[in-house]
N, C-alpha and C positions, 0 to 999 in steps of 0.2 A: 504494499500500499504506499502510496506517495505521501510524504510528509512535507508540509509547507515550509518547515525550517530548512530544508536542503535548497529549496528555491531561494529563500532568504540568503543562505550562505553563498549560493552561486551568484546572485545579483551583487552581493557585497564585494566578493572576489573580483568580479568584473569591474565594479566601480573603483575599487582601490588600484587595479591595474591601470585603468584609464586615467586616474588622478596622477599616478607615477609617471606615465608616459607623456601625457599632456597636461603639465602643471598650469598652463596659461588657461585651460578650460575646466579646471577642476570644479568650479561652482556649478557648471552646467551638469556634470556628471553626478555630483552629490544630490543636486536639487531634483534631477530626473529619477534617481533611485528612490529618494524619499517619496516622490510623488506616485511612482509605481506601487510602492508598498501601501500607501494610503488608499489608493484607488482599489488595489487587490483586497485590502482588509474590508472595504465596504461590501464586497460580494462574499467575504469569508470572515464575518464578525466573530471576534474572540480567538481566531486562529493565529494571527500575527501579534496584534497588540491585546495582551490578555490582563484583565484587571487582577487575576490572581486569587479572587475569593470564590470562584466557582459561580458567580452570578451570570445571569443571562445578559449578554451584551447586545446593546442596540447599535445600529449602524452609525448613529451619530457619535458614539465613542470612538470610532475609527478615525474621526476627524478632531474631536475635542481633546482626546488623549495625547496624540502627537503634537498638536498645536499648543496646548496649555500645560502639559505635564513633561513631556520628553524634551521640548525646547525649553531651556532655562532662560527665562526672560530677565531675570535678576542679573545673571552673568553678562548678558548682551547689554543691558542698560549700563552696567559698570564699564563695559568695554567702550561703548560709544561716548559716554560722558568723559571717561579718562582720555580717550583719543582727542577730544575737543580741547580739553585743558592742555594736554601735551603740545597740540598744534600751536595754541596761543603762548605757551611757554617758550616755545622755539621762536615765534614771532617777536617776543619781548626782548630778545638779545641777552637775556640774563645767563644762559649757558656760556655764550661766547665771553661775556665779561668776566665770569668766574675763571674761565680758562686763561684769559689775559692776566689775571691777578696771580695765578699759579705759576706762570712763566716769569713774571715780573719778580716774585718773592723766592723762586727756587735758586739754590746755590749753583747749580749746573743745568745745562740743557737735558742731560741724561735723566736726573731726577725730575725735572719739569715734565718730560715725556711720560715717565711712569705715573706721576700724579695725574696727568691729563687722562691716561688710560684707565686709572682708578675712578676718576670723575665720570668718564664715559659709562663705565659700569654702574655707578650710583645713579646717574640720570636715567639709565635704561630700566632701572627698577620701577620708574613711574612713566617713562616714555617709550613708545614702540621702538624696537631695535633699529629698524632702518631709518627711521627719523632721527634717532640719536646719532647714528654714522653720518648722516647728511648734514647734521648740526656741527659735528665736530671735525669733519673732513677738511673744511676750508682752513681751521686753525692748524691742522696737522700738516697740510700742503704748505702753508705759509711759513711754518717753522722749519720745515724740511728744506725749502728753497733758501732760506737764510743761512743755512748750514751746509748747502750744496750736498745734501743727503738724499739717497734714494727713499722716497716715501713708502715703499712696499711694505716693510715690516711695520711701520707705524699704522698704516691702513689696515693690515691684518689684525694688529692689536685692537683697534677700534672696534672691528667686527666681532672678534671672538669674545672681548670683554663685555660688549653689550648683550651678547647671546647669553654669557655666563650668568649675569646678574638678572636677566628678565625673569628668572624663576624664583627670585627670593621673596617676593611678596604676592598678595592677592591680585594687585593690579598690574604686576609687571608683564606678564605675557598671557595669551590664551591658555596654554597649558596649566598655568597656575590657577586661573579662574575655573577651568574645567575640573581640576583637582579638588579646589574648594567646593564647587557644586556637589561633586560626588561624596566627598567625605564629610560634608557639613561643616567645613572650616570657616572661621570668621577671619578677619583681618589680623587680629592678635594671635590667633592660633598658629600662624606662620613664624611666630617668634617663640612662644611657649605653648606647648600642648601636653596635657596631662602630667603637668609638673616637670617635663623635660624640654630641653632646647629643641627647637623644630627646624624646618627646612632653611630658614633665613640664615641661621649660623653655620649650617653645612656649606652653603654657598659662599658665605664670607671666608671660610677656610680655603675654598677653591680660589677665591679672589686673591688673597694674600699670596698663595703659591704662584698664581698667574702673574702677580706683579714681580715677584722674585724672578720668575723666568724671563720676563721681558727686561728686567734690569740687567740680567746677564747679557743681553743683546745690546742695549743702549748705554752701558756703564762708561764706554769709551768717550762719550759725548760730554766733555768736561767744560767747554766754553759756555758762557752765559749769553743767551739770546735776548734781543730787545724787541717789544712788540708795542704796536699802538693800541691804546685802550678803546674798546667797542663801546659805543654809547648805548645805554639801556633805554629802550622805548618806554617801558613801563614795568612797575613791580606787581601789578594787579594779577597778572596770570600766575606768578610765583605764590602770591597770597592764596589764589584758588587752589593750587597744587597742594600747599600746606593744609588748607582747609579740608581738602579731600582726604589726606592722610590722617589728620586729627579726627575728622568725623567718622571715617571708617573704623579707626581704633575705638571711639567712643561707642559707636553702634554695636560693636563686639560685646559690650557688656549689657546691652538691653536684650533682655528675654521677651520675645514676642512671636506670636504665630504668624505675623505678617512677613512673608518671606521676601517681599520686594522693597523692604526699607533701604538697604544699602544701595541697591541699584538706583531707585528714585532719587536718593540723596546725591549721588554722583552725577546722574543725568541732569538734576536740577542745577548743580554747579556748572555743568557744561553749558546749559541754557543761559545762565547769568553771564558766563563768559562771552557767549555769542552776542548777547545784548550790549555788554561793554565794548565789544569790538565793533559793533555797528554805531552806536551812539556816542561813546567816548572817542574812539578812534576815527569817526566820521567815514566809515567804510560804505561803499555803494553796495546795492543789492547783488551786483555781478561779483564783486569781491567776496561777499559773504557766501555766495553760491560756490565760488571757486574753493574756498577754504572747507566747505561742507562736502563738496564733491571730491575732494582729494584725500578724505578720510578713508580708512581701510574697510569700505563697505564690502569688499570681496570677502574678507574673513568672516564677517557677520553672516553673510547668506551661506557661506560655506559651512559654518558652525551649525546653522539651522538644518541643513540637510544631514549632516553628520549625527547630530543629535537623534534624529529621527531613525536613521538607518542602524545605529548602534543600539537604540532602544528596541528595535525589532530583533536584532541579533540576541540581545540579552533576554528578552521576553519569550523567545522561542527555545531557550535553554542551551543555545549554542556556546555561550561563554562559560557556563558551568561545565560542559563537556570538555572544553579547552583547558580549563583550570584542573580538572581531573587528570587529563593527559599529561600536564606538566608535573603534576604531583608524582605520577608514575615515572617519569623521566628522571626526576631529582631523588626518587626513592625515599621521600620524606625527610630529606636532609635540609635543614634550615640554611646552612651556608651554601649548599649547592643551588638552591632556589634563588638566594639573593644574588650570587655571581651570575647565574643564568639570566635573570631579568636585567641586571646591570649591563653585561656585555652584549646581549641581543639588542638592548636599547641603544647603546652607543653605536653599534655597527649599522643598524637600520636608519637611525636618525642621521647618519652620514650621508644617506641617500634618498630618504623620503621624508615628507612632510610629518612632523611629530604630532601634530594636532589629531588627526584621525587615528594615529597609532595609540596615543595616550587615551583617547575616549574608548577604545576597544580594550586596552590592557588594564585600565584601572580596576574594573570588576574582576578580571582575571587575576590580577596581582593580590587583591583582597582575599579572594577565595583560596588562592594557592597558600597565602600566609596562614589562613585559618586552618587549612589541611595539615600543615606541618607544625601547628602549635605555637605560632609566634604572632606578634602584633601586626595588624594590617599596615600601620604606618611604615614599618621597616621595609616592606616590599614596594609599597606605593611611593615612598620617597626615593628608593632606588630606581624606580621607573622614572620619576621626574628628573633625577640628577642624570641618569644615563641618557635619556631621550633629549633633554635640553642641552646639555654640555656636549653630547655626542655630535650635535649639529655642527660643532666647530671642526669636525674632522677632516670634512672635505670643502673645497670652494663653493660647492652647490648644496651643502647641507643645510644652509639657512639663508633667508633673503638678504640679510645684512652682509653675508660673505659675497654674494653675487654682486651687490651694490659696490662693496669696497673693491672688488676686482675690476668692475667697470670704471671706477674712478682713476685707479692707478694706470690702467690702460690708456685712458683719455689723456693722462699727463705724460705719456710716452714711456711707461714702464710696465709692459705687458706681464702678467703673472702666469707662469705656467703651473700645471697641476702638480708636478714634483716639487716645486718651490713652495707651494701651500703646505704640502704634506710634510716637508722637511721642518717647517716651523710648528705646524698645528698637530701632528701626532704626538710629539712630546708634550706640547701644551695640554692637550686633551687628556692624555693619560695621567699627567701630574694633577691637573685640577680635579678631574672626576675621581681619581684615586684617592686623593686627599679628602674631598667631600664624602666619599663612600666610606672611607675608614672611620671617619668621625661619626657618621651615621650608625655604622655598625656598633662602635664602642658605646653609644648612647642608647640605642634602641633595641639591640639584639637581646 
């Protein structure tokens, strides 16, 4: 007898294959797969999207459940609001001014470069990684020209540091938001959870090792560079950014059944920022539309499709089966499961988009952890560390990497695949290994 879950599996595999092959069309593939599942569930109510309580399922459930339950609107509102604030923060010129200050106060250019790389990582905690690289690239290029230095290593540093820190907080990157949605984590839980240090501090351990790694590359730059100070347009976006962080931290202490509170708060701050942009900065409708249009809407629609498809995979029992298979492979060993999730995540994320991978693997990791008798966080954190830091492995493992390569090529320094690997294989192994070791010591 044909089981609908095998159709769901085949459709999902086809969707993932197409996403990998044609990255520029990934939204179309995920949206089409989600639409097919919703339409099919209308004719087979309860077979794909199952309420799990044995109740008779009305056809309307096949639409309302994917739309209002599987799609996490709280996460999407946080993402849209934080993107608006990040875009305005970049517009304000505050990041460039901070970088100028760092160069001005550093004893040597080598130290200034390391501090700029660390600052890039810190900014990317709150700002999308590609946007962070685009903000910091002109600073890196200007400094490199003054020193007659090849900017390739500097640009690699900007990309990999921004990728590394994007995992640290709830608003850093989509994978962190997806994890928070699945695990029920608040903003504060990324710092302390169940009385133990959480993912933020594991990533900071990786950051420190990453800074030491790049210092070994730039330590010979002893001369002191002189830069012109960038004029700040306004501090209002910076205030909005601080308000977002403080507000999310405060909301973490509020116990309420209203699940959209944090999303509405960040989204409201974004709307306030847009009002400031129009009325205080006297921007036209065309300029406002340009800012809105340039936000990362592709990821928003991509996530909607992925949420529905992975929801179908989960509710048909496929993820539970996969977790059982991994438990057999690891033979119930806690350390074997940990290493397997970490290594597979690093390798795959060097070549594929980590967002759909994380959405699929979070419930698998959690179930595998329970099967070997350890905390779900141990394996879910390993998944986050491996898949997010593993994106640094190859020049196309993350969007920020692709952008950085494009910038140095435009400057006349084309980056070969081998040159990227020469820097980023040791960087990825060192940063991921350090974060994973600390994770194991704390949560194992």
